[in-house]
mmJSON file of the N, C-alpha and C atoms, coordinates in Angstrom:
{"data_MODEL":{"atom_site":{
"group_PDB":["ATOM","ATOM","ATOM","ATOM","ATOM","ATOM","ATOM","ATOM","ATOM","ATOM","ATOM","ATOM","ATOM","ATOM","ATOM","ATOM","ATOM","ATOM","ATOM","ATOM","ATOM","ATOM","ATOM","ATOM","ATOM","ATOM","ATOM","ATOM","ATOM","ATOM","ATOM","ATOM","ATOM","ATOM","ATOM","ATOM","ATOM","ATOM","ATOM","ATOM","ATOM","ATOM","ATOM","ATOM","ATOM","ATOM","ATOM","ATOM","ATOM","ATOM","ATOM","ATOM","ATOM","ATOM","ATOM","ATOM","ATOM","ATOM","ATOM","ATOM","ATOM","ATOM","ATOM","ATOM","ATOM","ATOM","ATOM","ATOM","ATOM","ATOM","ATOM","ATOM","ATOM","ATOM","ATOM","ATOM","ATOM","ATOM","ATOM","ATOM","ATOM","ATOM","ATOM","ATOM","ATOM","ATOM","ATOM","ATOM","ATOM","ATOM","ATOM","ATOM","ATOM","ATOM","ATOM","ATOM","ATOM","ATOM","ATOM","ATOM","ATOM","ATOM","ATOM","ATOM","ATOM","ATOM","ATOM","ATOM","ATOM","ATOM","ATOM","ATOM","ATOM","ATOM"],
"id":[1,2,3,4,5,6,7,8,9,10,11,12,13,14,15,16,17,18,19,20,21,22,23,24,25,26,27,28,29,30,31,32,33,34,35,36,37,38,39,40,41,42,43,44,45,46,47,48,49,50,51,52,53,54,55,56,57,58,59,60,61,62,63,64,65,66,67,68,69,70,71,72,73,74,75,76,77,78,79,80,81,82,83,84,85,86,87,88,89,90,91,92,93,94,95,96,97,98,99,100,101,102,103,104,105,106,107,108,109,110,111,112,113,114],
"type_symbol":["N","C","C","N","C","C","N","C","C","N","C","C","N","C","C","N","C","C","N","C","C","N","C","C","N","C","C","N","C","C","N","C","C","N","C","C","N","C","C","N","C","C","N","C","C","N","C","C","N","C","C","N","C","C","N","C","C","N","C","C","N","C","C","N","C","C","N","C","C","N","C","C","N","C","C","N","C","C","N","C","C","N","C","C","N","C","C","N","C","C","N","C","C","N","C","C","N","C","C","N","C","C","N","C","C","N","C","C","N","C","C","N","C","C"],
"label_atom_id":["N","CA","C","N","CA","C","N","CA","C","N","CA","C","N","CA","C","N","CA","C","N","CA","C","N","CA","C","N","CA","C","N","CA","C","N","CA","C","N","CA","C","N","CA","C","N","CA","C","N","CA","C","N","CA","C","N","CA","C","N","CA","C","N","CA","C","N","CA","C","N","CA","C","N","CA","C","N","CA","C","N","CA","C","N","CA","C","N","CA","C","N","CA","C","N","CA","C","N","CA","C","N","CA","C","N","CA","C","N","CA","C","N","CA","C","N","CA","C","N","CA","C","N","CA","C","N","CA","C","N","CA","C"],
"label_alt_id":[null,null,null,null,null,null,null,null,null,null,null,null,null,null,null,null,null,null,null,null,null,null,null,null,null,null,null,null,null,null,null,null,null,null,null,null,null,null,null,null,null,null,null,null,null,null,null,null,null,null,null,null,null,null,null,null,null,null,null,null,null,null,null,null,null,null,null,null,null,null,null,null,null,null,null,null,null,null,null,null,null,null,null,null,null,null,null,null,null,null,null,null,null,null,null,null,null,null,null,null,null,null,null,null,null,null,null,null,null,null,null,null,null,null],
"label_comp_id":["CYS","CYS","CYS","ALA","ALA","ALA","VAL","VAL","VAL","GLU","GLU","GLU","VAL","VAL","VAL","PHE","PHE","PHE","GLY","GLY","GLY","LEU","LEU","LEU","LEU","LEU","LEU","GLU","GLU","GLU","ASP","ASP","ASP","GLU","GLU","GLU","GLU","GLU","GLU","ASN","ASN","ASN","SER","SER","SER","ARG","ARG","ARG","ILE","ILE","ILE","VAL","VAL","VAL","ARG","ARG","ARG","VAL","VAL","VAL","LYS","LYS","LYS","VAL","VAL","VAL","ILE","ILE","ILE","ALA","ALA","ALA","GLY","GLY","GLY","ILE","ILE","ILE","GLY","GLY","GLY","LEU","LEU","LEU","ALA","ALA","ALA","LYS","LYS","LYS","LYS","LYS","LYS","ASP","ASP","ASP","ILE","ILE","ILE","LEU","LEU","LEU","GLY","GLY","GLY","ALA","ALA","ALA","ARG","ARG","ARG","VAL","VAL","VAL"],
"label_asym_id":["A","A","A","A","A","A","A","A","A","A","A","A","A","A","A","A","A","A","A","A","A","A","A","A","A","A","A","A","A","A","A","A","A","A","A","A","A","A","A","A","A","A","A","A","A","A","A","A","A","A","A","A","A","A","A","A","A","A","A","A","A","A","A","A","A","A","A","A","A","A","A","A","A","A","A","A","A","A","A","A","A","A","A","A","A","A","A","A","A","A","A","A","A","A","A","A","A","A","A","A","A","A","A","A","A","A","A","A","A","A","A","A","A","A"],
"label_entity_id":["1","1","1","1","1","1","1","1","1","1","1","1","1","1","1","1","1","1","1","1","1","1","1","1","1","1","1","1","1","1","1","1","1","1","1","1","1","1","1","1","1","1","1","1","1","1","1","1","1","1","1","1","1","1","1","1","1","1","1","1","1","1","1","1","1","1","1","1","1","1","1","1","1","1","1","1","1","1","1","1","1","1","1","1","1","1","1","1","1","1","1","1","1","1","1","1","1","1","1","1","1","1","1","1","1","1","1","1","1","1","1","1","1","1"],
"label_seq_id":[1,1,1,2,2,2,3,3,3,4,4,4,5,5,5,6,6,6,7,7,7,8,8,8,9,9,9,10,10,10,11,11,11,12,12,12,13,13,13,14,14,14,15,15,15,16,16,16,17,17,17,18,18,18,19,19,19,20,20,20,21,21,21,22,22,22,23,23,23,24,24,24,25,25,25,26,26,26,27,27,27,28,28,28,29,29,29,30,30,30,31,31,31,32,32,32,33,33,33,34,34,34,35,35,35,36,36,36,37,37,37,38,38,38],
"pdbx_PDB_ins_code":[null,null,null,null,null,null,null,null,null,null,null,null,null,null,null,null,null,null,null,null,null,null,null,null,null,null,null,null,null,null,null,null,null,null,null,null,null,null,null,null,null,null,null,null,null,null,null,null,null,null,null,null,null,null,null,null,null,null,null,null,null,null,null,null,null,null,null,null,null,null,null,null,null,null,null,null,null,null,null,null,null,null,null,null,null,null,null,null,null,null,null,null,null,null,null,null,null,null,null,null,null,null,null,null,null,null,null,null,null,null,null,null,null,null],
"Cartn_x":[70.27,71.578,71.715,72.846,73.054,72.962,73.455,73.427,71.989,71.088,69.681,69.096,69.468,68.954,69.396,70.682,71.178,70.473,70.192,69.526,68.103,67.454,66.08,66.006,67.107,67.102,67.24,66.11,66.129,66.765,66.664,67.252,68.76,69.501,70.956,71.602,71.123,71.711,71.532,70.33,70.072,70.946,71.072,71.88,73.338,73.779,75.167,75.384,74.414,74.506,74.536,73.691,73.644,74.991,75.564,76.867,77.922,77.935,78.931,78.766,77.513,77.256,77.711,77.428,77.829,79.348,80.013,81.486,82.075,81.519,82.013,81.802,80.652,80.357,81.336,81.652,82.611,83.979,84.365,85.657,85.748,84.673,84.669,84.726,84.005,84.002,85.407,86.101,87.466,88.377,88.221,89.045,88.809,87.541,87.208,87.832,87.743,88.292,89.811,90.462,91.927,92.341,91.592,91.917,91.786,90.767,90.548,91.67,92.145,93.213,94.527,94.773,96.025,95.865],
"Cartn_y":[230.237,230.606,232.13,232.625,234.07,234.75,234.072,234.665,234.93,234.017,234.193,235.389,235.549,236.68,237.989,238.106,239.327,239.555,238.484,238.602,239.124,238.799,239.233,240.707,241.268,242.683,243.535,244.078,244.858,246.223,246.747,248.051,247.877,248.402,248.209,248.777,249.933,250.575,249.704,249.143,248.287,247.047,246.421,245.203,245.518,246.714,247.109,247.257,247.891,248.07,246.712,245.795,244.457,243.767,243.858,243.211,243.785,245.114,245.759,245.264,245.169,244.698,243.256,242.419,241.005,240.893,241.631,241.582,242.096,243.188,243.742,242.737,242.076,241.079,239.92,239.465,238.363,238.817,240.049,240.578,240.633,241.097,241.174,239.78,238.838,237.465,236.879,237.121,236.608,237.228,238.542,239.207,238.572,238.32,237.715,236.328,235.543,234.178,234.231,235.095,235.205,235.752,236.736,237.324,236.296,235.446,234.428,233.394,233.068,232.067,232.61,233.899,234.496,234.744],
"Cartn_z":[-28.142,-28.699,-28.703,-28.254,-28.149,-29.513,-30.549,-31.884,-32.31,-32.011,-32.37,-31.632,-30.372,-29.587,-30.225,-30.592,-31.224,-32.556,-33.283,-34.566,-34.416,-33.293,-33.071,-32.678,-32.191,-31.808,-33.066,-33.532,-34.765,-34.541,-33.323,-33.021,-32.865,-33.827,-33.842,-32.586,-32.145,-30.963,-29.733,-29.571,-28.408,-28.442,-29.599,-29.697,-29.397,-29.803,-29.546,-28.041,-27.358,-25.903,-25.212,-25.668,-25.063,-25.224,-26.415,-26.654,-25.726,-25.583,-24.708,-23.277,-22.822,-21.453,-21.286,-22.276,-22.204,-22.173,-23.075,-23.134,-21.826,-21.294,-20.03,-18.903,-18.906,-17.874,-17.929,-19.146,-19.299,-18.802,-19.141,-18.71,-17.193,-16.538,-15.074,-14.472,-15.079,-14.563,-14.648,-15.77,-15.921,-14.87,-14.617,-13.603,-12.243,-11.906,-10.609,-10.494,-11.565,-11.545,-11.385,-12.178,-12.1,-10.74,-10.237,-8.936,-7.826,-7.913,-6.885,-6.923,-8.13,-8.261,-7.705,-7.919,-7.432,-5.935],
"occupancy":[1.0,1.0,1.0,1.0,1.0,1.0,1.0,1.0,1.0,1.0,1.0,1.0,1.0,1.0,1.0,1.0,1.0,1.0,1.0,1.0,1.0,1.0,1.0,1.0,1.0,1.0,1.0,1.0,1.0,1.0,1.0,1.0,1.0,1.0,1.0,1.0,1.0,1.0,1.0,1.0,1.0,1.0,1.0,1.0,1.0,1.0,1.0,1.0,1.0,1.0,1.0,1.0,1.0,1.0,1.0,1.0,1.0,1.0,1.0,1.0,1.0,1.0,1.0,1.0,1.0,1.0,1.0,1.0,1.0,1.0,1.0,1.0,1.0,1.0,1.0,1.0,1.0,1.0,1.0,1.0,1.0,1.0,1.0,1.0,1.0,1.0,1.0,1.0,1.0,1.0,1.0,1.0,1.0,1.0,1.0,1.0,1.0,1.0,1.0,1.0,1.0,1.0,1.0,1.0,1.0,1.0,1.0,1.0,1.0,1.0,1.0,1.0,1.0,1.0],
"B_iso_or_equiv":[0.0,0.0,0.0,0.0,0.0,0.0,0.0,0.0,0.0,0.0,0.0,0.0,0.0,0.0,0.0,0.0,0.0,0.0,0.0,0.0,0.0,0.0,0.0,0.0,0.0,0.0,0.0,0.0,0.0,0.0,0.0,0.0,0.0,0.0,0.0,0.0,0.0,0.0,0.0,0.0,0.0,0.0,0.0,0.0,0.0,0.0,0.0,0.0,0.0,0.0,0.0,0.0,0.0,0.0,0.0,0.0,0.0,0.0,0.0,0.0,0.0,0.0,0.0,0.0,0.0,0.0,0.0,0.0,0.0,0.0,0.0,0.0,0.0,0.0,0.0,0.0,0.0,0.0,0.0,0.0,0.0,0.0,0.0,0.0,0.0,0.0,0.0,0.0,0.0,0.0,0.0,0.0,0.0,0.0,0.0,0.0,0.0,0.0,0.0,0.0,0.0,0.0,0.0,0.0,0.0,0.0,0.0,0.0,0.0,0.0,0.0,0.0,0.0,0.0],
"pdbx_formal_charge":[null,null,null,null,null,null,null,null,null,null,null,null,null,null,null,null,null,null,null,null,null,null,null,null,null,null,null,null,null,null,null,null,null,null,null,null,null,null,null,null,null,null,null,null,null,null,null,null,null,null,null,null,null,null,null,null,null,null,null,null,null,null,null,null,null,null,null,null,null,null,null,null,null,null,null,null,null,null,null,null,null,null,null,null,null,null,null,null,null,null,null,null,null,null,null,null,null,null,null,null,null,null,null,null,null,null,null,null,null,null,null,null,null,null],
"auth_seq_id":[1,1,1,2,2,2,3,3,3,4,4,4,5,5,5,6,6,6,7,7,7,8,8,8,9,9,9,10,10,10,11,11,11,12,12,12,13,13,13,14,14,14,15,15,15,16,16,16,17,17,17,18,18,18,19,19,19,20,20,20,21,21,21,22,22,22,23,23,23,24,24,24,25,25,25,26,26,26,27,27,27,28,28,28,29,29,29,30,30,30,31,31,31,32,32,32,33,33,33,34,34,34,35,35,35,36,36,36,37,37,37,38,38,38],
"auth_comp_id":["CYS","CYS","CYS","ALA","ALA","ALA","VAL","VAL","VAL","GLU","GLU","GLU","VAL","VAL","VAL","PHE","PHE","PHE","GLY","GLY","GLY","LEU","LEU","LEU","LEU","LEU","LEU","GLU","GLU","GLU","ASP","ASP","ASP","GLU","GLU","GLU","GLU","GLU","GLU","ASN","ASN","ASN","SER","SER","SER","ARG","ARG","ARG","ILE","ILE","ILE","VAL","VAL","VAL","ARG","ARG","ARG","VAL","VAL","VAL","LYS","LYS","LYS","VAL","VAL","VAL","ILE","ILE","ILE","ALA","ALA","ALA","GLY","GLY","GLY","ILE","ILE","ILE","GLY","GLY","GLY","LEU","LEU","LEU","ALA","ALA","ALA","LYS","LYS","LYS","LYS","LYS","LYS","ASP","ASP","ASP","ILE","ILE","ILE","LEU","LEU","LEU","GLY","GLY","GLY","ALA","ALA","ALA","ARG","ARG","ARG","VAL","VAL","VAL"],
"auth_asym_id":["A","A","A","A","A","A","A","A","A","A","A","A","A","A","A","A","A","A","A","A","A","A","A","A","A","A","A","A","A","A","A","A","A","A","A","A","A","A","A","A","A","A","A","A","A","A","A","A","A","A","A","A","A","A","A","A","A","A","A","A","A","A","A","A","A","A","A","A","A","A","A","A","A","A","A","A","A","A","A","A","A","A","A","A","A","A","A","A","A","A","A","A","A","A","A","A","A","A","A","A","A","A","A","A","A","A","A","A","A","A","A","A","A","A"],
"auth_atom_id":["N","CA","C","N","CA","C","N","CA","C","N","CA","C","N","CA","C","N","CA","C","N","CA","C","N","CA","C","N","CA","C","N","CA","C","N","CA","C","N","CA","C","N","CA","C","N","CA","C","N","CA","C","N","CA","C","N","CA","C","N","CA","C","N","CA","C","N","CA","C","N","CA","C","N","CA","C","N","CA","C","N","CA","C","N","CA","C","N","CA","C","N","CA","C","N","CA","C","N","CA","C","N","CA","C","N","CA","C","N","CA","C","N","CA","C","N","CA","C","N","CA","C","N","CA","C","N","CA","C","N","CA","C"],
"pdbx_PDB_model_num":[1,1,1,1,1,1,1,1,1,1,1,1,1,1,1,1,1,1,1,1,1,1,1,1,1,1,1,1,1,1,1,1,1,1,1,1,1,1,1,1,1,1,1,1,1,1,1,1,1,1,1,1,1,1,1,1,1,1,1,1,1,1,1,1,1,1,1,1,1,1,1,1,1,1,1,1,1,1,1,1,1,1,1,1,1,1,1,1,1,1,1,1,1,1,1,1,1,1,1,1,1,1,1,1,1,1,1,1,1,1,1,1,1,1]
}}}
């Protein structure tokens, strides 16, 4: 579970970076999916 992974990251800065990367990755994936459909 992703929540457990974030909970295990004691370094707040690292967990923040991971979240940003995950959110950015999801955003890019959505763009690719929408772009492919159009």
